[in-house]
Structures are given as C-alpha cells and as structure tokens.
N, C-alpha and C positions, 0 to 999 in steps of 0.2 A: 240182340244179346246184351246182357248187362256185364258189368265187371264181375269176374268170377275167379275165385281162388281155387284152382284145381288141386292144390295141396290138401285142402280139406277133404276132398273126395278120396284121395290116396290114403290119408291118415285113417279115415273111417274104415276103409277096406283092410288096411294092414292091421288095425287094432282087432278087427274081427278074426283075422287069421292068427295073429300072435296069441290072442287070448285063449284060443283052443288048446294051446300048449300049457296053460296054467290051470291047475285043478283047484287050488286053495286060494283063489283070488276072487274078491267080490266083482261081479259083472253087472251090478245094477246100473240103471240109467245114469244116476248121479256120478258114480265112479267112472263109467265109460266117458262121460262128458269131461270130467276132470282130466282123465288120461289124454283125451283128444286135445284139450286146451294146452296141457303141458307139452305135448309133442309138437303142436303147431307153433308154440312160442319158441321152440328150439330149432325149427326148420325154416328155410327161406320160403316166402310165399311164391306162388306161381300164378300170378294174375294173368288172365286173358280177357279179351273183349270180343274176339271173333272165333268162329268155328276153326279157322285155319290155325289160330294161336293155340286153341285147345288141342288140336291134332298134333301140333309141334311138341306140346308139353307131354302128350301121351307117348310120342316117340322117344322123348328124353327119358321117360320113366323106364324104358327098356334097357337103359344103360345100367350095368350091374352096380356101380358105385352109388348111383342115385337110389336104387332100391335098398342097398345096404345102409345108407344114411337114414332112410325113413325107418327101417326095421330097428336100427340102433336106438333112435329117439323114441319110438313106440315102446320098445322093451324097457327103456329107462323110465318112461312115463308110467307104465304098468307097475314097475317096482316101487317107484316113489309114492304113487297114490295108494297102492296096497299096503304100504307100511303105515300110513296115517290117513285112512279114509275119512272124508268130511261128512259122513252121515252117521246117524245113530244106529248102533247095532241092536239086534233083536234079542 
C-alpha cells in the first residue's frame, strides 16, 4: 500500500451527494475538481499507509461531527466555485 489520503475519497463522495441538492450550479468536471480542491484545502488530511489505518479512518468517519465538518466545507466549496467558475460559459 502507498501513502493514501482518505479525505480525498470522502470529499469526492460528499460532493456527489451535496451537489444533488443544487439545481443551478455547474457540475462540469472543471468545477467539480475546483470544488474538491477547495474543500480539501480546508480539511485536515487523513493519510494512511496500511489497511488497518484506512479502516480506523473509516470508523472515524462515522462520528457525526466528522461528517458535519466535511459537509460544511463541501457546501462552502460549491458556493464559492459556483459564484465564479473558472471555465468559459457557453
């Protein structure tokens, strides 16, 4: 196993879920990547190097405050990126 930031997996998953609640937001790949980067820059990394470490991080994810923090940052990222998307509009 290599060094792995489990937070990336979580942010990708939460972005998919939270974006479902937004109808008038661009969901193109560029915007989604910008949202992901923004959220990850505001969340602590969760690096693991073993399967045991990855399992421990998954258990930590079940803590309600942990999920709330991720949703908060993902929501903020969606709002910031949607206000000023960095791609050309059609």
